[in-house]
Each structure stands twice: as structure tokens, then as C-alpha cells.
Residue, then its C-alpha position, 0 to 999 in steps of 0.5 A: m500500500r502506498h502511504p495513507a492519505p485522506t481523500l476526504v475528511k468530513r465533520v459528520s457531527p461535533t462528536q464524529t469525524d469520517v475519513t475516506w482514505n486514498d486506498g478506499h478504506f473508510s474510518s469513522y472516529p468518535s471525537w473522544y477517541l481522537r482526543e484520548n489518543c493525542m500524542c502531543a507533549s502535554c498528553v504523552e511524557e516526552f522521555s518515558g513515552r507514558r500516556r498522561i491521558r487514560h481511557g475515561d479521562i476524556p468525556s464522550t461528549i467532547e466536540r471537535l471544533s476545528v481541523a487543519p492540515v499540517g503540510n502534506y502529512a498530518l492533521q491538527f484538531g481543535w477540541s472543546d476542552g481547549h486542547d489543540t496542540g496534537i498533530y496526527t500524522f496520516e499514518y498514525l490516524r490510519k493506525l487508530c482506525p476503529c472500524p471492525e476490520c482494523l479494531p475487531g474488539g471495538l471501542k469502549e465508550p467513556p462516560e459522558k462526564v468525567a470527574g475532576p480532581g478532588t471530586f467526590e460523591a457522598 
């Protein structure tokens, strides 16, 4: 396969982005899933590679506000939580594809609301 590249990036809703790839493959990404998998220095420790964002840290209701191309190799998304520093290379974005063919186990939806630090229920 040649290098993966989107031929169409479509905002289906604030919480879903669809990508059609140059090989005809189709990916539909929930916003929370893309945000949860951000690889920027704020989300992944630079030296250890340990993720700072765990599954369930991003609510299922997060919205994608913007998308912009980065050269001819990546996309940069803006999110409703104010985060916008992650760059998703086409190769990485394709590896994240959550379709049944690429991710047979499927996705585990996070909660709609995420408790903040120091939050507790009595």
C-alpha cells in the first residue's frame, strides 16, 4: 500500500469525524477517541513515552471544533476542552482506525462526564 492519505475528511457531527482514505478504506472516529489518543507533549511524557491521558479521562461528549492540515502529512484538531496542540500524522490516524476490520474488539465508550480532581460523591 502506498502511504495513507485522506481523500476526504468530513465533520459528520461535533462528536464524529469520517475519513475516506486514498486506498478506499473508510474510518469513522468518535471525537473522544481522537482526543484520548493525542500524542502531543502535554498528553504523552516526552522521555518515558507514558500516556498522561487514560481511557475515561476524556468525556464522550467532547466536540471537535476545528481541523487543519499540517503540510502534506498530518492533521491538527481543535477540541472543546481547549486542547489543540496534537498533530496526527496520516499514518498514525490510519493506525487508530476503529472500524471492525482494523479494531475487531471495538471501542469502549467513556462516560459522558468525567470527574475532576478532588471530586467526590457522598
